[in-house]
C-alpha positions as protocol buffer text, in pm:
chain_id: "A"
residue {
  index: 1
  type: UNK
  ca { x: -8935 y: 4416 z: -6179 }
}
residue {
  index: 2
  type: UNK
  ca { x: -9217 y: 4342 z: -5936 }
}
residue {
  index: 3
  type: UNK
  ca { x: -9146 y: 4149 z: -5618 }
}
residue {
  index: 4
  type: UNK
  ca { x: -9365 y: 3850 z: -5543 }
}
residue {
  index: 5
  type: UNK
  ca { x: -9385 y: 3689 z: -5200 }
}
residue {
  index: 6
  type: UNK
  ca { x: -9538 y: 3363 z: -5079 }
}
residue {
  index: 7
  type: UNK
  ca { x: -9750 y: 3361 z: -4763 }
}
residue {
  index: 8
  type: UNK
  ca { x: -9626 y: 3119 z: -4495 }
}
residue {
  index: 9
  type: UNK
  ca { x: -9831 y: 3239 z: -4196 }
}
residue {
  index: 10
  type: UNK
  ca { x: -10189 y: 3369 z: -4188 }
}
residue {
  index: 11
  type: UNK
  ca { x: -10247 y: 3370 z: -3812 }
}
residue {
  index: 12
  type: UNK
  ca { x: -10514 y: 3626 z: -3716 }
}
residue {
  index: 13
  type: UNK
  ca { x: -10567 y: 3729 z: -4081 }
}
residue {
  index: 14
  type: UNK
  ca { x: -10721 y: 3410 z: -4227 }
}
residue {
  index: 15
  type: UNK
  ca { x: -10997 y: 3612 z: -4393 }
}
residue {
  index: 16
  type: UNK
  ca { x: -10737 y: 3815 z: -4587 }
}
residue {
  index: 17
  type: UNK
  ca { x: -10433 y: 3592 z: -4657 }
}
residue {
  index: 18
  type: UNK
  ca { x: -10401 y: 3234 z: -4781 }
}
residue {
  index: 19
  type: UNK
  ca { x: -10100 y: 3018 z: -4695 }
}
residue {
  index: 20
  type: UNK
  ca { x: -9906 y: 2921 z: -5008 }
}
residue {
  index: 21
  type: UNK
  ca { x: -10054 y: 3193 z: -5228 }
}
residue {
  index: 22
  type: UNK
  ca { x: -9836 y: 3444 z: -5414 }
}
residue {
  index: 23
  type: UNK
  ca { x: -9886 y: 3815 z: -5355 }
}
residue {
  index: 24
  type: UNK
  ca { x: -9735 y: 4113 z: -5539 }
}
residue {
  index: 25
  type: UNK
  ca { x: -9554 y: 4364 z: -5318 }
}
residue {
  index: 26
  type: UNK
  ca { x: -9653 y: 4724 z: -5380 }
}
residue {
  index: 27
  type: UNK
  ca { x: -9417 y: 4881 z: -5124 }
}
residue {
  index: 28
  type: UNK
  ca { x: -9146 y: 4697 z: -4928 }
}
residue {
  index: 29
  type: UNK
  ca { x: -9089 y: 4897 z: -4612 }
}
residue {
  index: 30
  type: UNK
  ca { x: -8797 y: 4708 z: -4457 }
}
residue {
  index: 31
  type: UNK
  ca { x: -8730 y: 4976 z: -4196 }
}
residue {
  index: 32
  type: UNK
  ca { x: -9072 y: 4920 z: -4038 }
}
residue {
  index: 33
  type: UNK
  ca { x: -9078 y: 4548 z: -4123 }
}
residue {
  index: 34
  type: UNK
  ca { x: -9387 y: 4567 z: -4344 }
}
residue {
  index: 35
  type: UNK
  ca { x: -9499 y: 4474 z: -4694 }
}
residue {
  index: 36
  type: UNK
  ca { x: -9776 y: 4674 z: -4858 }
}
residue {
  index: 37
  type: UNK
  ca { x: -9940 y: 4423 z: -5092 }
}
residue {
  index: 38
  type: UNK
  ca { x: -10127 y: 4510 z: -5410 }
}
residue {
  index: 39
  type: UNK
  ca { x: -10501 y: 4505 z: -5344 }
}
residue {
  index: 40
  type: UNK
  ca { x: -10481 y: 4546 z: -4965 }
}
residue {
  index: 41
  type: UNK
  ca { x: -10523 y: 4867 z: -4770 }
}
residue {
  index: 42
  type: UNK
  ca { x: -10311 y: 4779 z: -4470 }
}
residue {
  index: 43
  type: UNK
  ca { x: -9952 y: 4656 z: -4443 }
}
residue {
  index: 44
  type: UNK
  ca { x: -9854 y: 4305 z: -4333 }
}
residue {
  index: 45
  type: UNK
  ca { x: -9547 y: 4193 z: -4139 }
}
residue {
  index: 46
  type: UNK
  ca { x: -9252 y: 4073 z: -4346 }
}
residue {
  index: 47
  type: UNK
  ca { x: -9222 y: 3766 z: -4121 }
}
residue {
  index: 48
  type: UNK
  ca { x: -9545 y: 3626 z: -4273 }
}
residue {
  index: 49
  type: UNK
  ca { x: -9383 y: 3590 z: -4617 }
}
residue {
  index: 50
  type: UNK
  ca { x: -9085 y: 3448 z: -4805 }
}
residue {
  index: 51
  type: UNK
  ca { x: -8970 y: 3569 z: -5145 }
}
residue {
  index: 52
  type: UNK
  ca { x: -9113 y: 3359 z: -5426 }
}
residue {
  index: 53
  type: UNK
  ca { x: -8860 y: 3147 z: -5611 }
}
residue {
  index: 54
  type: UNK
  ca { x: -8853 y: 3063 z: -5984 }
}
residue {
  index: 55
  type: UNK
  ca { x: -9052 y: 2741 z: -5930 }
}
residue {
  index: 56
  type: UNK
  ca { x: -9328 y: 2934 z: -5748 }
}
residue {
  index: 57
  type: UNK
  ca { x: -9349 y: 3191 z: -6028 }
}
residue {
  index: 58
  type: UNK
  ca { x: -9364 y: 2921 z: -6300 }
}
residue {
  index: 59
  type: UNK
  ca { x: -9644 y: 2743 z: -6111 }
}
residue {
  index: 60
  type: UNK
  ca { x: -9836 y: 3072 z: -6094 }
}
residue {
  index: 61
  type: UNK
  ca { x: -9799 y: 3126 z: -6470 }
}
residue {
  index: 62
  type: UNK
  ca { x: -9532 y: 3395 z: -6450 }
}
residue {
  index: 63
  type: UNK
  ca { x: -9187 y: 3426 z: -6606 }
}
residue {
  index: 64
  type: UNK
  ca { x: -8912 y: 3323 z: -6363 }
}
residue {
  index: 65
  type: UNK
  ca { x: -8679 y: 3597 z: -6495 }
}
residue {
  index: 66
  type: UNK
  ca { x: -8898 y: 3909 z: -6514 }
}
residue {
  index: 67
  type: UNK
  ca { x: -9225 y: 3803 z: -6336 }
}
residue {
  index: 68
  type: UNK
  ca { x: -9435 y: 3896 z: -6642 }
}
residue {
  index: 69
  type: UNK
  ca { x: -9751 y: 3687 z: -6697 }
}
residue {
  index: 70
  type: UNK
  ca { x: -9680 y: 3409 z: -6947 }
}
residue {
  index: 71
  type: UNK
  ca { x: -9851 y: 3411 z: -7285 }
}
residue {
  index: 72
  type: UNK
  ca { x: -10089 y: 3152 z: -7427 }
}
residue {
  index: 73
  type: UNK
  ca { x: -9808 y: 2918 z: -7528 }
}
residue {
  index: 74
  type: UNK
  ca { x: -9627 y: 2943 z: -7194 }
}
residue {
  index: 75
  type: UNK
  ca { x: -9364 y: 3184 z: -7324 }
}
residue {
  index: 76
  type: UNK
  ca { x: -9259 y: 3521 z: -7184 }
}
residue {
  index: 77
  type: UNK
  ca { x: -9405 y: 3812 z: -7385 }
}
residue {
  index: 78
  type: UNK
  ca { x: -9105 y: 4026 z: -7286 }
}
residue {
  index: 79
  type: UNK
  ca { x: -8877 y: 3776 z: -7466 }
}
residue {
  index: 80
  type: UNK
  ca { x: -8634 y: 3766 z: -7173 }
}
residue {
  index: 81
  type: UNK
  ca { x: -8587 y: 3393 z: -7238 }
}
residue {
  index: 82
  type: UNK
  ca { x: -8441 y: 3308 z: -7579 }
}
residue {
  index: 83
  type: UNK
  ca { x: -8676 y: 3122 z: -7813 }
}
residue {
  index: 84
  type: UNK
  ca { x: -8521 y: 2810 z: -7962 }
}
residue {
  index: 85
  type: UNK
  ca { x: -8591 y: 2751 z: -8333 }
}
residue {
  index: 86
  type: UNK
  ca { x: -8836 y: 3038 z: -8393 }
}
residue {
  index: 87
  type: UNK
  ca { x: -9084 y: 2991 z: -8677 }
}
residue {
  index: 88
  type: UNK
  ca { x: -8996 y: 3190 z: -8990 }
}
residue {
  index: 89
  type: UNK
  ca { x: -9210 y: 3497 z: -9052 }
}
residue {
  index: 90
  type: UNK
  ca { x: -9449 y: 3431 z: -9339 }
}
residue {
  index: 91
  type: UNK
  ca { x: -9596 y: 3777 z: -9366 }
}
residue {
  index: 92
  type: UNK
  ca { x: -9947 y: 3886 z: -9273 }
}
residue {
  index: 93
  type: UNK
  ca { x: -10212 y: 3620 z: -9303 }
}
residue {
  index: 94
  type: UNK
  ca { x: -10570 y: 3674 z: -9408 }
}
residue {
  index: 95
  type: UNK
  ca { x: -10830 y: 3498 z: -9202 }
}
residue {
  index: 96
  type: UNK
  ca { x: -11176 y: 3486 z: -9364 }
}
residue {
  index: 97
  type: UNK
  ca { x: -11357 y: 3789 z: -9233 }
}
residue {
  index: 98
  type: UNK
  ca { x: -11183 y: 4071 z: -9059 }
}
residue {
  index: 99
  type: UNK
  ca { x: -11298 y: 4346 z: -8828 }
}
residue {
  index: 100
  type: UNK
  ca { x: -11361 y: 4554 z: -9140 }
}
residue {
  index: 101
  type: UNK
  ca { x: -11647 y: 4321 z: -9236 }
}
residue {
  index: 102
  type: UNK
  ca { x: -11831 y: 4422 z: -8920 }
}
residue {
  index: 103
  type: UNK
  ca { x: -11809 y: 4787 z: -9025 }
}
residue {
  index: 104
  type: UNK
  ca { x: -11982 y: 4707 z: -9357 }
}
residue {
  index: 105
  type: UNK
  ca { x: -11665 y: 4776 z: -9552 }
}
residue {
  index: 106
  type: UNK
  ca { x: -11593 y: 4561 z: -9856 }
}
residue {
  index: 107
  type: UNK
  ca { x: -11364 y: 4266 z: -9789 }
}
residue {
  index: 108
  type: UNK
  ca { x: -11148 y: 4155 z: -10079 }
}
């Protein structure tokens, strides 16, 4: 499960970090006191960040349990949260034209 942190201090690195923004941690090097963030070449001090809570992840459009990006309907694609009253499966549906129509194949 990826670790997300929230920036609380951007002193001397204003051109790279934004206060209040969530960042994904690539490598957490606690011995040296650094976080290597995804998309950045250099490490940043752990003291600049706090771990993101469930409310921060929800606000960023991520699941509060597994940090996966939420789907179109605001639900976790990993199904880590139980779905209440799921719709019954009605089988495959046919929608007008399909991708086969673009390949000049006959569409029934």
